[in-house]
C-alpha positions as CSV (number, residue, x, y, z in Angstrom):
1,M,31.8,-11.5,45.4
2,I,31.7,-9.5,48.4
3,Y,28.3,-9.1,50.5
4,S,26.8,-8.1,53.3
5,L,25.3,-10.4,55.7
6,E,21.7,-9.3,54.0
7,E,22.9,-9.8,50.7
8,F,24.3,-13.2,51.4
9,E,21.4,-14.1,52.9
10,K,19.6,-13.1,49.6
11,F,22.3,-14.5,47.6
12,D,22.0,-18.1,49.3
13,K,18.3,-18.3,49.4
14,M,17.9,-17.6,45.2
15,K,21.1,-19.9,44.6
16,S,18.7,-22.7,46.5
17,K,15.9,-21.5,44.2
18,V,18.0,-21.5,41.0
19,L,19.7,-24.7,42.1
20,K,16.6,-26.2,42.5
21,Y,15.4,-25.0,38.6
22,V,18.4,-26.8,37.2
23,L,18.3,-30.2,39.4
24,Y,14.6,-30.4,38.6
25,K,15.9,-30.6,34.6
26,K,18.9,-29.9,32.8
27,R,19.2,-26.3,32.0
28,T,21.3,-24.0,29.7
29,E,22.8,-20.9,31.1
30,Q,20.8,-19.0,28.8
31,E,17.4,-20.6,30.2
32,V,18.4,-19.9,33.8
33,R,19.1,-16.0,32.9
34,Q,15.7,-15.7,31.4
35,K,14.1,-17.3,34.2
36,F,15.7,-15.3,37.0
37,A,16.3,-12.3,35.0
38,K,13.5,-10.1,36.5
39,E,14.1,-11.6,40.0
40,L,17.6,-10.9,40.6
41,E,19.9,-8.1,40.4
42,E,22.3,-9.0,37.2
43,K,25.3,-9.2,39.7
44,I,23.9,-11.3,41.9
45,L,22.6,-13.8,38.9
46,N,26.0,-13.5,37.5
47,D,27.5,-14.8,40.5
48,I,24.9,-17.7,41.3
49,I,25.4,-18.5,37.5
50,E,29.2,-18.9,37.9
51,E,28.9,-20.7,41.1
52,L,26.6,-23.3,39.6
53,K,29.2,-23.4,36.5
54,E,32.2,-23.9,38.7
55,N,30.3,-26.9,40.4
56,S,29.1,-28.1,37.2
57,Y,25.5,-27.7,37.7
58,I,25.2,-25.7,34.3
59,D,27.4,-26.7,31.4
60,D,25.9,-26.5,28.1
61,Y,28.5,-28.1,26.6
62,N,27.2,-31.3,28.7
63,Y,23.5,-30.2,27.8
64,I,24.4,-30.4,24.1
65,E,25.6,-34.4,24.8
66,R,22.5,-34.9,26.7
67,A,20.5,-33.3,24.4
68,V,21.8,-34.7,21.1
69,N,21.5,-38.2,22.7
70,E,18.2,-37.8,23.4
71,Y,17.4,-36.5,19.9
72,T,18.8,-39.2,18.5
73,N,17.3,-41.9,20.3
74,L,13.8,-40.7,20.3
75,K,13.3,-38.4,17.0
76,S,14.4,-38.4,13.3
77,L,16.0,-35.1,12.6
78,S,18.8,-33.7,10.5
79,I,21.8,-32.2,11.8
80,K,20.4,-28.8,10.8
81,E,17.4,-29.2,12.8
82,I,19.8,-30.5,15.8
83,K,21.4,-27.0,15.7
84,Y,18.5,-25.2,15.5
85,K,17.1,-27.0,18.7
86,L,20.2,-26.2,20.4
87,Y,20.2,-22.4,19.3
88,S,16.8,-21.8,20.5
89,K,18.2,-23.2,24.0
90,G,20.5,-20.0,24.2
91,I,23.6,-22.0,23.5
92,K,26.5,-20.4,21.5
93,S,27.0,-21.2,18.3
94,S,30.7,-22.1,18.6
95,L,29.9,-24.7,21.3
96,I,27.6,-26.2,19.2
97,D,29.8,-26.5,16.2
98,E,32.6,-27.6,18.4
99,Y,30.2,-30.5,19.4
100,I,29.2,-31.4,15.8
101,S,32.6,-30.9,14.4
102,K,33.9,-33.8,16.8
103,N,30.9,-35.9,16.4
104,I,30.4,-35.5,12.6
105,E,30.2,-38.9,11.7
106,D,27.9,-40.4,14.1
107,L,25.7,-37.7,13.7
108,R,25.7,-38.0,9.6
109,E,25.1,-41.7,10.0
110,Y,22.5,-40.9,12.5
111,E,20.8,-38.1,10.0
112,E,20.9,-40.9,7.1
113,K,19.1,-43.3,9.2
114,S,16.6,-40.7,9.8
115,A,16.1,-40.0,6.4
116,C,15.4,-43.6,5.6
117,K,12.9,-43.7,8.3
118,I,11.1,-40.7,6.9
119,F,11.2,-41.8,3.6
120,N,9.7,-45.0,4.5
121,K,6.7,-43.6,6.1
122,K,5.7,-40.8,3.6
123,I,6.5,-43.3,0.8
124,I,2.9,-44.6,1.4
125,N,1.2,-41.2,0.9
126,M,3.9,-39.1,-1.3
127,E,5.6,-39.3,-4.8
128,E,9.7,-39.8,-4.5
129,E,10.2,-36.2,-5.7
130,E,7.9,-34.8,-3.1
131,I,9.7,-36.7,-0.5
132,R,13.1,-35.8,-1.4
133,N,11.9,-31.8,-1.5
134,Y,10.5,-32.5,1.9
135,L,13.9,-33.8,3.4
136,L,15.6,-31.2,2.0
137,K,13.2,-28.7,3.0
138,K,13.9,-30.1,6.8
139,G,17.6,-29.1,6.6
140,Y,18.9,-33.0,5.3
141,R,21.8,-33.2,3.6
142,E,21.8,-34.6,-0.4
143,E,23.9,-37.3,0.7
144,S,21.5,-38.6,3.4
145,V,18.6,-38.2,1.0
146,K,20.4,-40.3,-1.6
147,A,21.1,-42.8,1.0
148,A,17.5,-42.8,1.8
149,Y,16.6,-43.3,-1.8
150,N,19.2,-45.8,-2.4
151,Q,18.1,-48.0,0.3
152,N,14.5,-48.2,-1.1
């Protein structure tokens, strides 16, 4: 990455802008690319992203860990829904699959608890079969749905 003085000043100014964007809220590499694709030449954007990755300001695996932690603490989601949310942020499927396979037991336990929570909320207004179909449609595994039934 060799720049003229003028290019370097532009690079430095834009790097500060991208860094501010990333520090405000953790972002994926794809989110940064989408945000700045029209503002920056591709080469400069690639260089900025590489530098931020080297300094751990952009780290998609870390983003996955933080996002899953947030989802599991605040929401009731199936593993499939978690995957979809991460895919929508532009994270590579191989990285998501790696994280899920390393944490599958915890995620399955979380999914069962989520299914139970939803089951308990829906039992007031819905028949058991409707709740079962609802959970399956949302991507819950059959085992999680059965666990929710057995606990009620």
